[in-house]
TIVEXZA-559033 format. One line per 4 residues: their letters; for each residue x negated, y negated, z of N, C-alpha, C. Coordinates in nm, 4 decimals. Each point is the difference from the previous one (the first is absolute). Last residue first. Layout:
! TIVEXZA-559033
A	X Y Z X Y Z X Y Z ~ ... .
***
This chain:
! TIVEXZA-559033
LLDA	-2.8595 -1.8972 0.2084 -0.1439 0.0196 0.0265 -0.0743 -0.1282 -0.0340 ~ 0.4639 0.0318 -0.0687 -0.0089 0.0722 0.1270 -0.1429 0.0383 0.0354 ~ 0.2312 -0.2120 -0.4052 -0.0519 -0.0927 0.1017 -0.0038 0.0626 0.1386 ~ 0.1067 0.2097 -0.4344 0.1133 -0.0356 0.0859 -0.0393 -0.0974 0.1110 .
EKLL	-0.3262 0.1733 -0.2974 0.0955 -0.0710 -0.0847 0.1200 -0.0488 0.0813 ~ -0.3143 0.2726 0.2139 -0.0574 -0.1330 -0.0247 0.0952 -0.0830 -0.0852 ~ 0.1145 0.4442 0.0787 0.0137 -0.0771 0.1234 -0.0575 -0.1398 -0.0158 ~ -0.0526 0.3013 -0.3605 0.1410 -0.0344 0.0188 0.0186 -0.0875 0.1231 .
AADN	-0.4272 0.1744 -0.0790 0.0330 -0.0995 -0.1031 0.1441 -0.0475 0.0144 ~ -0.1587 0.3508 0.2791 -0.0542 -0.1302 0.0385 0.0365 -0.1079 -0.1017 ~ 0.2173 0.4694 0.1488 -0.0240 -0.0692 -0.1265 -0.0446 -0.1429 0.0292 ~ 0.1528 0.3304 0.3231 -0.1380 0.0278 -0.0397 -0.0385 -0.0689 -0.1310 .
LIEE	0.4413 -0.0188 0.1905 -0.0893 -0.0607 0.0982 -0.1465 0.0277 -0.0280 ~ 0.3455 0.1859 -0.2833 0.0127 -0.1466 0.0030 -0.1076 -0.0612 0.0900 ~ 0.0404 0.4705 -0.0127 -0.0595 -0.0527 -0.1229 0.0021 -0.1524 -0.0016 ~ 0.2073 0.2219 0.3618 -0.1438 0.0283 0.0010 -0.0686 -0.0587 -0.1229 .
TLGD	0.4750 -0.0252 0.0312 -0.0690 -0.0897 0.0927 -0.1505 0.0206 -0.0042 ~ 0.3174 0.0951 -0.4249 -0.0427 0.0695 0.1210 -0.0839 -0.0923 0.0867 ~ 0.2986 -0.2803 -0.3199 -0.0565 0.1336 -0.0149 -0.0351 0.0625 0.1330 ~ 0.1072 -0.4813 -0.2876 0.0897 0.0855 0.0781 -0.0502 0.1432 -0.0177 .
ALIM	-0.1390 -0.5727 -0.1091 -0.0233 0.1445 -0.0097 0.0969 0.0730 0.0911 ~ 0.0417 -0.4664 -0.0873 -0.1267 0.0177 -0.0694 -0.0311 0.1482 -0.0204 ~ 0.4576 -0.3193 0.0791 -0.0620 0.1278 0.0317 -0.1239 0.0174 -0.0874 ~ 0.1941 -0.4904 0.1652 0.0149 0.1024 -0.1021 -0.0687 0.1293 0.0447 .
GKKL	-0.0040 -0.4321 0.2393 0.1392 0.0361 -0.0211 0.0246 0.1044 -0.1062 ~ -0.4442 -0.1539 0.1306 0.0798 -0.1147 -0.0446 0.1407 0.0404 -0.0407 ~ -0.2354 0.4148 0.0920 -0.0817 -0.1207 -0.0199 0.0887 -0.1089 -0.0573 ~ 0.0171 0.5414 0.2481 0.0620 -0.1234 -0.0492 -0.1045 -0.1094 -0.0185 .
VITR	0.0403 0.5770 0.0381 -0.0841 -0.1189 0.0134 0.0715 -0.1193 -0.0619 ~ 0.1383 0.5113 0.2257 0.0262 -0.0984 -0.1040 -0.0840 -0.1235 0.0290 ~ -0.0234 0.5601 0.1458 -0.0147 -0.1420 0.0320 0.0256 -0.0845 -0.1240 ~ 0.0503 0.5425 0.2458 0.0128 -0.0884 -0.1161 -0.0105 -0.1450 0.0442 .
KCLE	-0.0260 0.3537 0.3108 -0.0641 0.0676 -0.1132 -0.0039 -0.0911 -0.1226 ~ 0.0216 -0.1279 0.5467 0.0606 -0.0119 -0.1331 -0.0796 0.0753 -0.1059 ~ -0.1148 -0.0424 0.4845 0.1467 0.0043 -0.0033 0.0613 0.0125 -0.1391 ~ -0.4855 -0.0280 0.1162 0.0600 0.0989 0.0890 0.1500 0.0187 -0.0231 .
KLVN	-0.2539 -0.3255 -0.2436 -0.0585 0.1311 -0.0283 0.0670 0.1096 0.0828 ~ 0.1141 -0.4516 0.0802 0.0605 0.0518 -0.1223 -0.0546 0.1377 -0.0353 ~ -0.1864 -0.2256 0.3674 0.1413 0.0309 0.0286 0.0643 0.0636 -0.1222 ~ -0.4316 -0.1686 -0.0484 -0.0011 0.1264 0.0747 0.1414 0.0436 0.0377 .
FDHS	-0.0774 -0.4213 -0.2128 -0.0090 0.1130 -0.0920 0.0015 0.1337 0.0726 ~ 0.1991 -0.4905 0.1169 -0.0818 0.1017 0.0656 -0.0021 0.1255 -0.0867 ~ 0.2649 -0.3939 -0.0774 -0.1374 -0.0265 -0.0419 -0.0944 0.1068 0.0542 ~ 0.5552 0.0452 -0.1123 -0.1104 -0.0101 0.0949 -0.1295 -0.0410 -0.0693 .
AIIR	0.5624 0.1729 -0.0279 -0.0863 -0.1058 -0.0515 -0.1117 -0.0238 0.1001 ~ 0.3608 0.4161 -0.1057 -0.0931 -0.0578 0.0971 -0.0901 -0.1010 -0.0702 ~ 0.4778 0.3324 -0.0248 -0.0748 -0.0997 -0.0776 -0.0887 -0.0729 0.1000 ~ 0.2934 0.5022 0.0011 -0.0716 -0.1130 0.0606 -0.0669 -0.0869 -0.1057 .
THPF	0.3952 0.4194 0.1414 -0.0660 -0.0665 -0.1121 -0.0640 -0.1265 0.0559 ~ 0.0755 0.3643 0.3724 0.0661 -0.0969 -0.0866 -0.0806 -0.0279 -0.1277 ~ -0.0971 0.2826 0.4069 0.0364 0.0641 -0.1265 0.0568 -0.0965 -0.1035 ~ -0.3775 -0.0497 0.4289 0.1328 -0.0385 -0.0487 0.0304 0.0668 -0.1338 .
GLLL	-0.4216 0.0256 0.2589 0.1039 0.0939 0.0409 0.1385 -0.0317 -0.0522 ~ -0.3973 -0.2738 -0.0650 -0.0197 0.1271 -0.0695 0.1123 0.0994 0.0306 ~ -0.0260 -0.4167 0.2283 0.0542 -0.0133 -0.1349 -0.0139 0.1299 -0.0799 ~ -0.1883 -0.0178 0.4366 0.1448 -0.0161 0.0071 0.0606 -0.0017 -0.1410 .
NLLI	-0.4642 -0.0013 0.0461 0.0536 0.1321 0.0340 0.1525 -0.0025 0.0046 ~ -0.2187 -0.4103 -0.0623 -0.0144 0.0860 -0.1176 0.0573 0.1386 0.0258 ~ -0.0177 -0.3045 0.3616 0.1014 -0.0387 -0.0981 -0.0063 0.0902 -0.1235 ~ -0.3278 0.0571 0.3298 0.1299 0.0420 0.0536 0.1098 -0.0307 -0.1018 .
RRSK	-0.4294 -0.1569 -0.0984 0.0072 0.1452 -0.0152 0.1343 0.0527 0.0506 ~ -0.0899 -0.4564 0.0619 0.0142 0.0281 -0.1431 0.0151 0.1502 -0.0226 ~ -0.0970 -0.1553 0.4300 0.1398 -0.0266 -0.0331 0.0270 0.0304 -0.1472 ~ -0.4460 0.0364 0.1480 0.0823 0.1017 0.0645 0.1478 -0.0177 -0.0368 .
PDLN	-0.3179 -0.3249 -0.1630 -0.0139 0.1330 -0.0608 0.0883 0.1079 0.0627 ~ 0.1863 -0.4962 0.0297 -0.1326 0.0536 0.0304 -0.0072 0.1431 -0.0531 ~ 0.3189 -0.3845 -0.2242 -0.0060 0.1120 0.0939 -0.1445 0.0392 0.0268 ~ 0.1962 -0.3411 -0.3181 -0.0202 -0.0455 0.1385 -0.0011 0.1122 0.1030 .
ASPE	0.1929 0.1509 -0.4629 -0.0547 -0.1334 0.0272 -0.0045 -0.0286 0.1493 ~ 0.1754 0.3968 -0.2581 -0.1154 0.0104 0.0907 -0.0595 -0.1355 0.0368 ~ 0.3868 0.0591 -0.3045 0.0291 0.0628 0.1296 -0.1170 0.0036 0.0978 ~ 0.1630 -0.2568 -0.4493 -0.1246 -0.0027 0.0781 0.0173 0.0642 0.1383 .
DFAL	0.4295 0.0138 -0.2167 -0.0863 -0.1084 -0.0474 -0.1195 -0.0098 0.0945 ~ 0.3904 0.4014 -0.1424 -0.0900 -0.0603 0.0978 -0.0853 -0.1075 -0.0676 ~ 0.4840 0.3233 -0.0553 -0.0959 -0.0869 -0.0679 -0.0814 -0.0738 0.1058 ~ 0.3512 0.4626 -0.0638 -0.0722 -0.0905 0.0886 -0.1011 -0.0800 -0.0817 .
IEPQ	0.4904 0.3077 -0.0759 -0.1248 -0.0544 -0.0540 -0.0609 -0.0945 0.1027 ~ 0.4084 0.2167 0.0889 -0.0590 0.1036 -0.0834 -0.1395 -0.0402 -0.0474 ~ 0.2618 -0.1620 0.4760 -0.0200 -0.0237 -0.1430 -0.0548 0.1235 -0.0716 ~ 0.1886 -0.1503 0.4761 0.0098 0.1311 -0.0653 -0.0139 -0.0136 -0.1518 .
QALV	-0.0381 -0.3303 0.3702 0.0908 -0.0214 -0.1134 0.0328 0.1327 -0.0684 ~ -0.3202 -0.0202 0.3459 0.1363 -0.0001 0.0537 0.1044 -0.0324 -0.1060 ~ -0.4697 -0.0239 -0.0879 0.0485 0.1382 0.0002 0.1441 0.0083 0.0501 ~ -0.2183 -0.4146 0.0239 0.0341 0.0333 -0.1382 0.0532 0.1429 -0.0086 .
AAIA	-0.1547 -0.1472 0.4131 0.1190 -0.0789 -0.0338 0.0449 0.0278 -0.1432 ~ -0.4024 0.1935 0.1492 0.1154 0.0645 0.0638 0.1289 -0.0732 -0.0347 ~ -0.4021 -0.1939 -0.1396 0.0302 0.1191 -0.0797 0.1216 0.0726 0.0577 ~ -0.1606 -0.3619 0.2423 0.0582 -0.0485 -0.1250 0.0362 0.1175 -0.0910 .
IKKK	-0.2321 0.0967 0.3928 0.1392 -0.0364 0.0310 0.0694 -0.0513 -0.1258 ~ -0.4547 0.0947 -0.0345 0.0757 0.1242 0.0162 0.1465 -0.0289 0.0340 ~ -0.2970 -0.3622 -0.0307 0.0194 0.0598 -0.1326 0.0812 0.1279 0.0109 ~ -0.1227 -0.2162 0.3987 0.1035 -0.0749 -0.0719 0.0270 0.0615 -0.1368 .
EGVS	-0.3555 0.1729 0.2520 0.1293 0.0396 0.0574 0.1151 -0.0715 -0.0707 ~ -0.4383 -0.1207 -0.1222 0.0282 0.1371 -0.0401 0.1342 0.0493 0.0515 ~ -0.1549 -0.4233 0.1383 0.0365 -0.0025 -0.1423 0.0361 0.1398 -0.0481 ~ 0.0836 -0.0772 0.5145 -0.1143 -0.0196 -0.0884 0.0467 -0.0002 -0.1452 .
LHYP	0.3450 -0.1604 0.3885 -0.0664 0.1197 -0.0513 -0.1217 -0.0366 -0.0848 ~ 0.3392 -0.2966 0.2061 -0.1059 0.0379 0.0931 -0.0832 0.1183 -0.0513 ~ 0.3905 -0.1801 -0.2244 -0.1095 -0.0968 -0.0106 -0.1128 0.0263 0.1004 ~ 0.4091 0.2734 -0.0154 -0.0890 0.0167 -0.1153 -0.1186 -0.0950 -0.0017 .
MKEE	0.2408 0.1988 0.4375 0.0180 -0.1208 -0.0806 -0.0979 0.0047 -0.1155 ~ 0.2296 0.4382 0.2692 -0.1158 -0.0891 -0.0136 0.0377 -0.1221 -0.0837 ~ 0.2783 0.3940 0.1022 0.0222 -0.1244 0.0745 -0.1190 -0.0945 -0.0038 ~ -0.0062 0.4319 -0.2345 0.1273 -0.0652 -0.0288 0.0165 -0.1361 0.0682 .
YGAM	-0.3598 0.3628 -0.0282 -0.0265 -0.1435 -0.0142 0.1283 -0.0816 -0.0158 ~ -0.0466 0.4920 0.0237 -0.0246 -0.0592 0.1307 -0.0253 -0.1501 -0.0039 ~ -0.1199 0.2891 -0.4283 0.1066 0.0320 0.0955 -0.0363 -0.0564 0.1368 ~ -0.2479 -0.0130 -0.4390 0.0249 -0.1120 0.0907 0.1191 0.0244 0.0920 .
GVAT	-0.2042 0.2450 -0.4069 -0.0775 0.0164 0.1227 0.0199 -0.1101 0.1011 ~ 0.2298 0.0786 -0.4301 -0.1218 -0.0814 -0.0103 -0.0836 0.0053 0.1274 ~ 0.4104 0.2448 -0.0404 -0.0675 0.0255 -0.1277 -0.1289 -0.0787 -0.0153 ~ 0.2951 -0.0695 0.3715 -0.0747 0.1250 0.0134 -0.0813 0.0271 -0.1261 .
LSES	0.2940 -0.3623 -0.0071 -0.1162 -0.0288 0.0844 -0.0858 0.1244 0.0200 ~ 0.4006 0.0515 -0.2388 -0.0906 -0.0877 -0.0749 -0.1252 -0.0316 0.0805 ~ 0.3537 0.2517 0.2000 -0.0671 0.0775 -0.1044 -0.1029 -0.0842 -0.0753 ~ 0.2688 -0.2159 0.3259 -0.0875 0.0988 0.0628 -0.0792 0.0786 -0.1041 .
VIRG	0.3276 -0.2998 -0.1547 -0.1121 -0.0726 0.0603 -0.0995 0.0982 0.0610 ~ 0.3991 0.1797 -0.1637 -0.0850 -0.0458 -0.1103 -0.1219 -0.0735 0.0540 ~ 0.3303 0.1367 0.3093 -0.0696 0.1164 -0.0571 -0.0978 -0.0437 -0.1087 ~ 0.2783 -0.3289 0.1910 -0.0967 0.0493 0.0980 -0.0807 0.1159 -0.0532 .
IEPA	0.3546 -0.1608 -0.2607 -0.1113 -0.0953 0.0019 -0.1074 0.0458 0.0973 ~ 0.3986 0.2448 -0.0159 -0.0789 0.0213 -0.1225 -0.1212 -0.0924 -0.0015 ~ 0.3111 -0.0544 0.3524 -0.0770 0.1243 0.0138 -0.0867 0.0291 -0.1226 ~ 0.2802 -0.3861 -0.0252 -0.1054 -0.0134 0.1016 -0.0786 0.1299 0.0201 .
TKGM	0.2209 -0.0603 -0.4803 0.0506 -0.0072 0.1373 -0.1166 -0.0092 0.0972 ~ -0.0239 -0.1934 -0.5138 -0.0122 0.1227 0.0773 0.0566 -0.0206 0.1405 ~ -0.0470 -0.3139 -0.3975 0.1265 0.0390 0.0604 -0.0050 0.1300 0.0782 ~ -0.3484 -0.2777 -0.2343 0.0624 0.1006 -0.0849 0.1288 0.0551 0.0605 .
YLPA	-0.2737 -0.3090 0.2361 0.0512 -0.0698 -0.1182 0.0738 0.0958 -0.0931 ~ -0.2226 0.1832 0.3674 0.1116 -0.0819 0.0486 0.0668 -0.0713 -0.1172 ~ -0.3946 0.2447 -0.0869 0.1178 0.0862 0.0190 0.1210 -0.0743 0.0552 ~ -0.4001 -0.2587 -0.0594 0.0524 0.0547 -0.1267 0.1192 0.0930 0.0219 .
FAVD	-0.2240 -0.1848 0.3885 0.0647 -0.1023 -0.0829 0.0633 0.0593 -0.1255 ~ -0.2722 0.2166 0.3632 0.1446 0.0223 -0.0089 0.0689 -0.0927 -0.0991 ~ -0.4656 -0.0341 0.1089 0.0201 0.1253 -0.0732 0.1490 0.0269 -0.0198 ~ -0.1204 -0.3833 0.2505 -0.0565 -0.0107 -0.1338 0.0296 0.1252 -0.0819 .
EYVT	0.1243 -0.0056 0.4534 0.0883 -0.0848 -0.0805 -0.0527 -0.0165 -0.1420 ~ -0.2637 0.2432 0.3159 0.1259 0.0699 -0.0290 0.0883 -0.0830 -0.0927 ~ -0.3984 -0.1919 0.1659 -0.0238 0.0961 -0.1070 0.1300 0.0698 -0.0384 ~ 0.0535 -0.4836 0.2197 -0.0535 0.1309 0.0358 -0.0202 0.0861 -0.1239 .
PSFL	0.1486 -0.4594 -0.0328 -0.0670 -0.0016 0.1305 -0.0633 0.1325 0.0385 ~ 0.0444 -0.1337 -0.5262 0.0910 0.0197 0.1129 -0.0761 0.0003 0.1325 ~ -0.1775 -0.0227 -0.4646 0.0557 -0.1294 0.0427 0.0892 0.0112 0.1228 ~ -0.3573 0.2389 -0.3962 0.0398 0.0217 0.1389 0.0453 -0.1331 0.0596 .
QEDP	-0.1674 0.0304 -0.4479 0.1102 0.0953 0.0092 0.0537 0.0168 0.1413 ~ -0.3762 -0.2777 -0.1331 0.1058 -0.0433 -0.0903 0.1228 0.0911 0.0087 ~ -0.4060 0.0888 0.2360 0.0755 -0.1067 0.0667 0.1106 -0.0557 -0.0894 ~ -0.3238 0.3294 -0.1496 0.1175 0.0543 0.0696 0.0819 -0.1066 0.0715 .
NQFV	-0.3068 -0.0280 -0.4517 -0.0002 -0.0559 0.1358 0.1243 0.0497 0.0741 ~ -0.0561 0.1576 -0.4364 -0.1381 -0.0030 0.0488 -0.0063 -0.0465 0.1454 ~ 0.4567 0.2356 -0.1560 -0.0815 -0.1140 -0.0395 -0.1402 0.0065 0.0612 ~ 0.3837 0.3678 -0.1553 -0.0796 -0.0329 0.1179 -0.0991 -0.1084 -0.0410 .
IGVK	0.4989 0.2105 -0.1975 -0.1262 -0.0713 -0.0246 -0.0656 -0.0330 0.1333 ~ 0.3872 0.3659 -0.2270 -0.0477 -0.0694 0.1191 -0.1348 -0.0627 -0.0274 ~ 0.4544 0.2041 -0.2901 -0.1391 -0.0462 -0.0018 -0.0323 -0.0745 0.1288 ~ 0.4354 0.1867 -0.0813 -0.0852 0.0993 -0.0641 -0.1488 -0.0348 0.0093 .
RRVV	0.3552 -0.2819 0.1550 0.0017 0.1199 0.0841 -0.0934 0.1069 -0.0554 ~ 0.0660 -0.3980 -0.2373 -0.0788 -0.0293 0.1203 0.0074 0.1118 0.1027 ~ 0.2558 0.0226 -0.4076 -0.1438 0.0067 -0.0285 -0.0824 -0.0194 0.1266 ~ 0.4708 -0.0506 0.0258 -0.0352 0.1392 -0.0297 -0.1503 0.0139 -0.0166 .
LLTR	0.1717 -0.4328 0.0566 0.0163 0.0771 0.1229 -0.0409 0.1452 -0.0210 ~ -0.0021 -0.2930 -0.3796 -0.1059 -0.0278 0.0967 0.0122 0.0836 0.1273 ~ 0.2663 -0.0384 -0.4376 -0.0541 0.1256 0.0539 -0.1003 -0.0202 0.1130 ~ 0.2299 -0.3540 -0.2596 0.1054 0.0901 0.0472 -0.0553 0.1236 0.0718 .
ENVP	-0.2870 -0.3329 -0.2095 0.0729 -0.0597 0.1125 0.1015 0.0967 0.0607 ~ -0.3914 0.2454 -0.2444 0.0666 -0.1254 -0.0344 0.0818 -0.0460 0.1205 ~ -0.3256 0.4357 -0.1958 -0.0005 -0.1014 0.1052 0.0648 -0.1271 -0.0537 ~ 0.0988 0.5281 -0.1475 -0.0649 -0.1251 -0.0391 0.0102 -0.1033 0.1113 .
VGAI	-0.0068 0.5479 0.0384 0.0842 -0.1171 0.0276 -0.0734 -0.1269 -0.0430 ~ -0.1863 0.4567 -0.0089 0.1094 -0.0110 -0.0961 0.0898 -0.1200 0.0173 ~ -0.3815 0.0727 0.2814 0.0777 0.1244 0.0031 0.1239 -0.0092 -0.0890 ~ -0.1978 -0.4368 -0.0202 -0.0377 0.0804 0.1154 0.0915 0.1213 0.0092 .
EVLG	-0.1797 -0.4119 -0.3704 0.0996 0.1023 0.0303 -0.0526 0.0900 0.1107 ~ -0.0736 -0.4878 -0.3009 -0.0528 0.0710 0.1169 0.1097 0.0961 0.0430 ~ -0.1076 -0.3235 -0.4696 0.0692 0.1061 0.0733 -0.0813 0.0482 0.1182 ~ 0.0090 -0.5151 -0.2342 -0.0390 0.1361 -0.0311 0.0751 0.0983 0.0882 .
NGRL	-0.1361 -0.5083 0.1384 0.0624 0.0445 -0.1233 -0.0525 0.1382 -0.0364 ~ 0.0116 -0.1478 0.5192 -0.0441 -0.0647 -0.1222 0.0800 0.0468 -0.1197 ~ 0.0150 -0.0290 0.5723 0.0622 0.0601 -0.1181 -0.0402 -0.0804 -0.1234 ~ -0.1207 0.1088 0.5722 -0.0199 -0.0826 -0.1190 0.0664 0.0713 -0.1175 .
IGNL	0.0946 0.1996 0.3767 -0.0354 -0.1251 0.0683 -0.0347 -0.1054 -0.1043 ~ 0.1282 0.4740 -0.0881 0.0752 -0.1190 -0.0378 -0.0271 -0.1235 0.0804 ~ -0.2113 0.4513 0.0120 0.1312 -0.0023 0.0656 0.0721 -0.1330 -0.0171 ~ -0.4107 0.0914 -0.2269 0.0517 0.1355 0.0147 0.1320 0.0053 0.0757 .
HLIL	-0.2929 -0.3911 -0.0967 0.1055 0.0288 -0.0976 0.0668 0.1345 0.0245 ~ -0.3781 -0.1564 0.2512 0.1222 -0.0704 0.0415 0.1135 0.0142 -0.1002 ~ -0.4352 0.1793 -0.0927 0.0640 0.0738 0.1094 0.1320 -0.0653 0.0399 ~ -0.2669 -0.2242 -0.3201 0.0569 0.1238 -0.0537 0.0747 0.0768 0.1083 .
TTKG	-0.2391 -0.3820 0.1288 0.1164 -0.0378 -0.0805 0.0691 0.1236 -0.0553 ~ -0.4090 0.0580 0.2208 0.1097 -0.0257 0.0933 0.1275 -0.0378 -0.0745 ~ -0.3842 0.0676 -0.2720 0.0322 0.1201 0.0784 0.1200 -0.0219 0.0913 ~ -0.2526 -0.2968 -0.3330 0.1430 0.0295 -0.0067 0.0445 0.1179 0.0839 .
AGNA	-0.4363 -0.2606 -0.0574 0.0241 0.0884 -0.1143 0.1468 0.0369 -0.0150 ~ -0.2416 -0.2721 0.3486 0.0739 -0.0680 -0.1043 0.0317 0.0856 -0.1211 ~ -0.4081 0.1525 0.2807 0.1014 -0.0901 0.0553 0.0675 -0.0764 -0.1136 ~ -0.1923 0.4514 -0.1685 -0.0545 -0.1126 0.0749 0.1135 -0.0824 0.0607 .
GIIG	0.0819 0.5197 -0.0812 -0.0193 -0.1194 -0.0805 -0.0576 -0.1092 0.0874 ~ 0.2724 0.5308 0.0125 -0.1161 -0.0833 0.0322 -0.0072 -0.1179 -0.0956 ~ 0.3355 0.4326 0.1970 -0.0015 -0.1217 -0.0821 -0.1206 -0.0822 0.0430 ~ 0.1858 0.5587 0.0370 -0.0702 -0.1180 0.0486 0.0102 -0.1148 -0.0990 .
VSEG	0.3195 0.4558 0.1166 -0.0684 -0.0796 -0.1014 -0.0629 -0.1226 0.0634 ~ 0.2528 0.5148 0.0786 -0.0626 -0.1074 0.0764 -0.0912 -0.0781 -0.0944 ~ 0.4664 0.3562 -0.0404 -0.1309 -0.0477 -0.0456 -0.0492 -0.1121 0.0909 ~ 0.4376 0.2232 0.0231 -0.1075 0.0604 0.0764 -0.1386 -0.0451 -0.0393 .
ETVS	0.3729 -0.0676 -0.3611 0.0315 0.0291 0.1394 -0.1168 0.0720 0.0670 ~ -0.1255 -0.3090 -0.4176 0.0888 0.1135 0.0252 0.0169 0.0241 0.1501 ~ -0.1029 -0.4512 -0.3182 -0.0539 0.0798 0.1099 0.0989 0.1121 0.0287 ~ -0.1410 -0.3870 -0.4254 0.0967 0.0771 0.0773 -0.0730 0.0844 0.1032 .
FGID	-0.0644 -0.4941 -0.3213 -0.0511 0.1298 0.0430 0.1117 0.0735 0.0721 ~ -0.1384 -0.5280 -0.2263 0.0819 0.1187 -0.0183 -0.0707 0.1263 0.0462 ~ -0.0030 -0.6012 -0.0582 -0.0432 0.1197 0.0729 0.0932 0.1169 -0.0322 ~ -0.0613 -0.5019 -0.1549 0.0391 0.1174 -0.0780 -0.0523 0.1307 0.0610 .
NLAL	-0.1498 -0.3867 0.2591 0.0123 -0.0240 -0.1431 0.0238 0.1318 -0.0738 ~ -0.0108 -0.2887 0.5163 0.0114 0.1304 -0.0654 0.0318 -0.0246 -0.1471 ~ -0.0942 -0.3773 0.2555 -0.0548 0.0987 0.0935 0.0049 0.1416 -0.0553 ~ -0.0071 -0.5472 -0.1540 0.0442 0.1296 -0.0508 -0.0664 0.1094 0.0834 .
TGDP	0.1224 -0.5338 0.1177 -0.1022 0.1054 0.0011 0.0597 0.1326 -0.0464 ~ 0.2421 -0.4243 0.0739 -0.0386 0.0379 -0.1345 -0.1051 0.1083 -0.0080 ~ 0.2389 -0.1921 0.3906 -0.1002 -0.0955 -0.0484 -0.0506 0.0337 -0.1395 ~ 0.3206 0.2824 0.2341 0.0591 -0.1304 -0.0353 -0.1013 -0.1016 -0.0518 .
YSFS	-0.1187 0.5148 -0.0818 0.0390 -0.0754 0.1195 0.0500 -0.1389 -0.0408 ~ 0.0245 0.4619 -0.3054 -0.0732 -0.1242 0.0222 0.0510 -0.0674 0.1264 ~ 0.0053 0.5172 -0.2767 0.0473 -0.0877 0.1081 -0.0909 -0.1209 0.0106 ~ 0.1471 0.4971 -0.3006 -0.0775 -0.1235 0.0087 0.0600 -0.0883 0.1095 .
LHEI	0.0302 0.5388 -0.2279 0.0262 -0.0893 0.1130 -0.0958 -0.1184 -0.0028 ~ 0.1052 0.4291 -0.2872 -0.0071 -0.1385 -0.0502 0.0316 -0.1019 0.1095 ~ 0.0945 0.4588 0.1825 -0.0187 -0.0226 -0.1429 0.0030 -0.1493 -0.0308 ~ -0.0145 0.4166 0.4161 -0.0144 -0.1428 -0.0277 -0.0318 -0.0161 -0.1482 .
RIHV	0.1775 0.3857 0.3962 -0.0202 -0.0274 -0.1423 -0.0023 -0.1508 -0.0199 ~ -0.0178 0.4161 0.4085 -0.0168 -0.1418 -0.0311 -0.0230 -0.0123 -0.1504 ~ 0.1034 0.4224 0.1656 0.0449 -0.0764 0.1161 -0.0078 -0.1505 -0.0235 ~ 0.0616 0.4727 -0.3032 -0.0692 -0.1285 0.0003 0.0563 -0.0843 0.1142 .
M	-0.0172 0.5538 -0.0291 0.0846 -0.1204 0.0000 -0.0877 -0.1247 0.0000 .
***
């Protein structure tokens, strides 16, 4: 099953900056795909199109559902996005309330919400943190809570923007082990080549909003000429 289909996608910001230029690719169910590119290449812009936070010209289709104004609720239940900075996702007084936000919004009952929160926190190794205040946690702990909050949506697809950013080596390894255990279809935008080597068999290279290459991660990351052309060396 094709989980993500993008065809002829272009997007410009209000100041006229062309961020995506005729992008097209597909991702099958269960696939893990890396996205690399220099700053400004369009990685984050692309990820924000997956659940309609941004909407450009062209086709974005999630599990057969085209992303448009009428389908946003359906699509946003299918795609969970974990931002680079967890403080952009954690806004409640307690961890429990942050993780409970999505199932509450989805109309789940109190017992269902409690179960989902418990399962989501357990999945990221943060059981027992329900009453903690998110802003008192370390960056690594915040990232895991942000992932738990996304898991509570019960999505089919997970998209990560720089998941290893600002993590110390131990926290980075814990996060990688966590992500390796997820069965979801995954899109991972990262400057950390080691993360992509471990998590993604396939990588897409972006340059100035266009796809420069799409292939096996090992081959992409060992191609010095390609990486130099993409302004990554």
